[in-house]
C-alpha positions as CSV (number, residue, x, y, z in Angstrom):
1,M,-11.6,11.7,8.5
2,T,-15.4,11.7,8.3
3,T,-17.4,9.9,10.9
4,V,-21.1,9.8,11.9
5,P,-21.4,12.7,14.3
6,S,-21.7,11.2,17.8
7,G,-20.9,14.1,20.2
8,S,-18.2,14.3,22.8
9,S,-19.9,11.8,25.1
10,A,-19.4,8.9,22.6
11,D,-17.1,6.1,23.7
12,P,-14.3,5.7,21.2
13,W,-13.9,2.3,19.6
14,P,-10.5,0.6,19.7
15,I,-8.4,1.3,16.7
16,R,-5.6,-1.1,15.7
17,P,-2.1,0.4,16.4
18,L,-1.3,0.4,12.7
19,L,-4.0,3.0,12.1
20,A,-3.9,4.9,15.4
21,G,-3.4,8.7,14.9
22,L,-2.5,8.1,11.3
23,V,-4.9,10.5,9.5
24,D,-4.2,14.2,9.6
25,D,-6.9,16.7,8.6
26,A,-5.1,18.8,5.9
27,S,-8.2,20.6,4.6
28,L,-6.9,24.1,5.6
29,V,-3.8,23.8,3.4
30,Q,-5.9,23.6,0.2
31,P,-6.0,26.6,-2.1
32,R,-8.0,29.4,-0.5
33,L,-10.6,29.4,-3.3
34,T,-11.4,25.7,-2.6
35,A,-10.5,25.2,1.0
36,P,-13.5,24.9,3.4
37,S,-14.1,27.6,6.0
38,I,-12.3,27.5,9.4
39,D,-15.5,27.0,11.3
40,A,-16.5,24.0,9.1
41,V,-13.1,22.4,9.5
42,V,-13.0,22.9,13.3
43,A,-16.5,21.5,13.7
44,R,-15.8,18.5,11.6
45,Y,-12.4,17.8,13.3
46,L,-13.8,18.0,16.8
47,S,-16.8,15.9,16.0
48,A,-14.6,13.2,14.4
49,R,-12.0,13.4,17.2
50,D,-14.6,12.9,19.9
51,G,-16.6,10.3,17.9
52,G,-16.2,6.5,17.7
53,Y,-13.3,6.4,15.3
54,G,-11.5,9.4,16.9
55,A,-8.4,7.4,17.7
56,M,-7.6,7.2,14.0
57,L,-7.5,11.0,13.7
58,G,-4.1,12.7,14.0
59,H,-3.2,16.4,13.7
60,L,-5.2,19.4,12.5
61,V,-2.9,20.9,9.8
62,C,-3.0,24.7,9.6
63,P,-0.9,27.3,7.7
64,V,0.8,30.0,9.7
65,S,-1.3,32.6,7.8
66,R,-4.5,31.1,9.0
67,L,-3.5,30.5,12.6
68,P,-5.2,33.6,14.1
69,Q,-8.5,32.5,12.6
70,L,-8.0,29.0,13.9
71,V,-7.3,30.3,17.4
72,T,-10.4,32.5,17.3
73,E,-12.6,29.6,16.2
74,L,-11.2,27.1,18.7
75,A,-11.8,29.6,21.5
76,R,-15.4,29.9,20.4
77,S,-15.8,26.1,20.1
78,A,-14.2,25.4,23.5
79,P,-12.8,21.9,22.8
80,T,-12.8,19.4,25.6
81,R,-9.0,19.0,25.3
82,P,-6.3,20.7,23.2
83,V,-6.0,20.1,19.5
84,D,-2.8,18.5,18.2
85,L,-1.5,21.0,15.7
86,A,0.7,20.6,12.6
87,L,1.8,24.1,11.7
88,V,2.7,24.7,8.0
89,V,5.1,27.5,7.2
90,D,3.6,29.6,4.3
91,T,4.9,33.0,5.2
92,G,8.6,32.3,5.7
93,L,10.7,30.8,8.5
94,G,10.9,34.2,10.2
95,A,7.2,33.9,11.1
96,V,7.7,30.7,13.1
97,P,8.7,32.1,16.5
98,K,5.7,34.4,16.7
99,A,3.4,31.6,15.5
100,L,4.7,29.2,18.1
101,S,4.5,31.8,20.8
102,T,0.8,32.2,20.0
103,V,0.3,28.4,20.1
104,F,2.1,28.0,23.4
105,S,0.1,30.8,24.9
106,R,-3.1,29.0,24.1
107,S,-2.2,25.7,25.6
108,S,-5.8,25.0,26.5
109,L,-6.7,25.1,22.8
110,L,-3.6,23.8,20.9
111,T,-0.6,21.5,21.4
112,P,2.1,22.0,18.7
113,R,3.3,18.7,17.4
114,T,5.1,19.5,14.1
115,V,6.3,22.5,12.2
116,E,6.3,21.8,8.5
117,T,8.1,23.7,5.7
118,A,9.2,23.3,2.1
119,A,12.9,23.2,1.5
120,P,14.6,25.5,-1.0
121,P,16.0,23.9,-4.2
122,D,19.6,24.3,-2.8
123,V,18.8,23.0,0.6
124,D,22.0,22.6,2.7
125,A,23.1,22.2,6.3
126,V,23.1,26.0,6.9
127,W,19.4,26.2,6.0
128,L,18.5,23.1,7.9
129,E,20.3,24.4,11.0
130,R,18.1,27.5,10.7
131,V,15.0,25.4,10.8
132,S,16.3,23.6,13.9
133,E,16.9,26.9,15.6
134,F,13.3,28.0,15.0
135,V,11.7,24.7,16.1
136,P,12.0,23.7,19.7
137,E,13.0,20.2,20.7
138,E,9.6,19.1,21.8
139,V,8.2,19.9,18.3
140,T,9.1,17.8,15.2
141,A,10.5,19.6,12.3
142,V,9.1,18.3,9.0
143,V,10.7,19.4,5.8
144,E,9.5,18.7,2.2
145,P,12.2,18.7,-0.5
146,R,10.2,19.6,-3.6
147,R,10.3,16.8,-6.2
148,P,10.9,18.2,-9.7
149,L,7.9,17.6,-12.0
150,D,9.7,17.1,-15.3
151,A,13.4,17.3,-14.7
152,G,14.3,13.8,-15.7
153,A,16.7,11.4,-13.9
154,E,19.1,14.2,-12.9
155,G,16.3,16.1,-11.2
156,V,15.1,13.0,-9.4
157,E,18.7,12.4,-8.1
158,A,18.9,16.0,-6.8
159,W,15.6,15.5,-5.0
160,L,16.7,12.3,-3.4
161,D,19.9,14.0,-2.4
162,A,17.9,16.7,-0.7
163,V,15.8,14.1,1.1
164,T,19.0,12.4,2.4
165,K,20.3,15.8,3.7
166,V,17.0,16.4,5.5
167,A,16.9,12.9,7.1
168,E,20.6,13.0,8.1
169,H,20.2,16.4,9.7
170,G,17.5,15.0,12.0
171,C,14.4,16.4,10.4
172,T,11.5,14.4,9.1
173,P,11.1,14.4,5.3
174,K,7.7,14.8,3.8
175,L,6.5,12.9,0.6
176,R,4.0,14.6,-1.6
177,C,1.8,12.0,-3.2
178,G,-0.7,14.2,-5.0
179,G,-2.0,17.7,-5.6
180,Q,-3.7,19.9,-8.1
181,R,-1.9,18.5,-11.1
182,P,-1.4,14.9,-12.3
183,S,2.3,15.5,-12.3
184,D,2.1,16.1,-8.5
185,V,1.8,12.3,-8.2
186,P,5.2,10.6,-8.0
187,T,5.8,7.3,-9.8
188,V,6.1,4.0,-8.0
189,E,9.8,4.0,-8.6
190,Q,10.2,7.5,-7.1
191,V,8.2,6.5,-4.0
192,E,10.2,3.3,-3.6
193,R,13.5,5.3,-3.8
194,F,12.2,7.9,-1.3
195,L,11.3,5.0,1.1
196,E,14.8,3.5,0.7
197,V,16.4,6.8,1.7
198,T,14.2,7.7,4.6
199,V,13.8,4.1,6.1
200,G,17.5,3.5,5.5
201,A,18.3,6.6,7.5
202,G,15.9,5.5,10.3
203,R,14.2,8.9,10.3
204,G,10.9,8.0,8.9
205,F,8.6,10.3,7.0
206,T,5.2,11.9,6.6
207,A,3.0,11.9,3.5
208,I,0.5,14.3,2.0
209,G,-1.9,14.3,-0.9
210,L,-3.3,10.8,-0.5
211,R,-7.0,10.2,-1.4
212,E,-7.7,6.5,-1.0
213,A,-7.0,3.6,1.4
214,V,-6.0,1.5,-1.6
215,R,-4.3,2.4,-4.9
216,P,-7.1,2.7,-7.5
217,S,-6.9,0.7,-10.7
218,P,-5.4,2.5,-13.8
219,E,-8.9,2.6,-15.4
220,T,-10.0,4.7,-12.4
221,A,-7.0,6.8,-11.7
222,G,-5.4,7.3,-15.1
223,D,-2.1,6.1,-16.5
224,R,0.1,7.5,-13.7
225,G,-2.2,6.2,-10.9
226,R,-2.5,7.4,-7.4
227,H,-1.1,6.0,-4.1
228,G,-3.0,4.4,-1.3
229,V,-2.4,4.6,2.4
230,L,-2.4,0.8,2.8
231,N,0.0,0.5,-0.1
232,L,2.5,2.7,1.7
233,L,2.0,0.9,5.1
234,V,2.6,-2.5,3.5
235,A,5.6,-1.2,1.5
236,V,7.3,0.1,4.7
237,S,6.5,-3.2,6.4
238,R,8.4,-5.1,3.7
239,M,11.4,-2.8,4.2
240,V,11.2,-3.4,8.0
241,A,10.5,-7.1,8.1
242,G,10.6,-8.5,4.6
243,G,7.8,-11.0,3.7
244,E,6.4,-12.1,0.4
245,G,6.6,-9.8,-2.5
246,T,8.6,-6.6,-3.1
247,V,8.2,-3.0,-2.1
248,A,7.3,-2.2,-5.7
249,D,4.6,-4.9,-5.6
250,A,3.1,-3.4,-2.6
251,L,3.0,0.1,-4.1
252,H,1.5,-1.2,-7.4
253,E,-1.2,-3.4,-5.7
254,T,-4.8,-2.5,-6.4
255,D,-6.4,-5.6,-4.9
256,A,-7.6,-4.5,-1.4
257,R,-8.0,-8.1,-0.2
258,R,-4.3,-8.8,-0.7
259,L,-3.3,-5.6,1.1
260,V,-5.6,-6.4,4.0
261,A,-4.2,-9.9,4.3
262,D,-0.7,-8.4,4.5
263,V,-1.8,-6.0,7.2
264,E,-3.5,-8.8,9.2
265,A,-0.4,-10.8,9.1
266,L,1.9,-8.1,10.6
267,S,3.4,-8.8,14.0
268,D,3.1,-6.3,16.8
269,R,6.9,-5.7,16.5
270,T,6.6,-5.0,12.8
271,V,3.6,-2.7,13.3
272,D,5.7,-0.7,15.9
273,G,8.5,-0.5,13.4
274,V,6.2,0.7,10.5
275,R,4.5,3.4,12.5
276,G,7.8,4.6,13.9
277,L,8.8,5.3,10.3
278,F,5.5,6.2,8.6
279,T,4.2,8.6,11.3
280,C,1.2,10.2,9.7
281,C,-0.4,11.3,6.4
282,G,-2.4,14.4,5.5
283,L,-5.3,13.6,3.2
284,D,-6.5,15.5,0.2
285,P,-8.9,17.1,-0.7
286,D,-10.9,16.2,2.4
287,P,-10.2,13.9,5.3
288,M,-10.6,10.3,4.2
289,S,-13.9,8.6,5.1
290,V,-13.4,5.9,7.7
291,N,-16.0,3.9,5.7
292,E,-13.3,2.8,3.3
293,F,-11.3,1.2,6.1
294,A,-14.4,-0.1,7.8
295,T,-15.6,-1.8,4.6
296,L,-12.2,-3.5,4.4
297,G,-12.7,-4.9,7.9
298,L,-9.9,-2.9,9.4
299,L,-12.0,-0.9,11.9
């Protein structure tokens, strides 16, 4: 999330509960050749967190392989309070205990919130139990069942079956909404079915690979389109509390005014229900500018 640098002395502005802590900084999980440097990410994250819109910023996402560099840079930067960390497993589950030990030993710098990992194609209860053994109760285990890119209906069903297993085991499923290839973007139907599984199980989900607040028009984004943060929020609200229109309508919507009107009409109870299910989203390729939300009148 990009804000106008304001220093740690800035008074944060109120952020509506629907958007509070929503946006994770996932810059460090980009490919090494394109990812920004650790020092640049830390400086931007701390500036944003301590700025006016800081209450909208969530976790700093970091791969296990880059954790030592992150710890070194945070020690140099001396943050005013610990950084909420989402730790992404990129070197195997066996590396998790040591990584968490490092994080817990640096409690003045980091607070572990989630441990996130990709699931194997044949994910089962045995593998999920292994994840649970490595992740302590106070940290949320987030698991991404990989969606097949071109496997047809059978592959999609296998993916949704894996999502169901993850949710029923008590882990939080992750939905990948974009990436380096156009095929990394799921269809609206696939997103809707993912939501049906996770919301139906009451486990909720996280998302990664989003770029915009509102789904761009096909002319801008291409035939497959991309997904917007507000689209997902409104879609979940319709699953929680109903309202006019369908979940698919919300996911297809490209008119920002309609989505904002839907957001403004949400009750406090519905907002609590939505954020209890859609916990956070990592944004790609850089943290989303708050200007888009401010322009829409949501900040």
